[in-house]
C-alpha positions in Angstrom: 21.3 110.4 160.1 19.0 107.7 161.5 16.2 108.6 159.1 18.6 108.2 156.1 19.7 104.8 157.4 16.1 103.7 157.9 15.3 104.8 154.4 18.2 102.7 153.1 16.8 99.7 154.8 13.3 100.4 153.4 14.8 100.6 149.9 16.7 97.4 150.4 13.5 95.6 151.6 11.6 97.0 148.6 14.2 95.7 146.2 14.1 92.2 147.8 10.3 92.2 147.7 10.3 93.2 144.1 12.8 90.5 143.2 10.8 87.9 145.2 7.6 88.9 143.4 9.3 88.6 140.0 10.6 85.1 141.0 7.1 84.2 142.2 5.6 85.3 138.8 8.2 83.2 136.9 7.6 80.2 139.1 3.8 80.5 138.6 4.3 80.7 134.9 6.4 77.6 134.9 3.9 75.8 137.1 1.1 76.8 134.7 3.1 75.5 131.8 3.9 72.2 133.5 0.3 71.7 134.6 -0.9 72.3 131.0 1.8 69.9 129.7 0.7 67.2 132.2 -2.9 67.6 131.1 -1.9 67.3 127.5 0.2 64.2 128.1 -2.5 62.6 130.2 -5.0 63.2 127.4 -2.6 61.6 124.9 -2.1 58.6 127.3 -5.9 58.2 127.6 -6.3 58.4 123.9 -3.7 55.8 123.3 -5.0 53.5 126.0 -8.5 53.8 124.5 -7.3 53.0 121.0 -5.3 50.0 122.3 -8.3 48.6 124.2 -10.5 48.6 121.1 -11.1 45.0 119.7 
C-alpha cells in the first residue's frame, strides 16, 4: 500500500515537472522573440537617428 502511494506521488511530481518544463520552454521562446524584436527596433531607431542627423 505504501509503495503504491509513493508511486502516485512520484507520478504527480513527474507531471508537475513536465508542465513546468513546458512552461519554461514557452517562456524562453517568448523571451527569444522579444529580444529579437528589441534588436530589430533598436536597429530601426539607429537607422532613423542616423538619417535625421545627416546634413
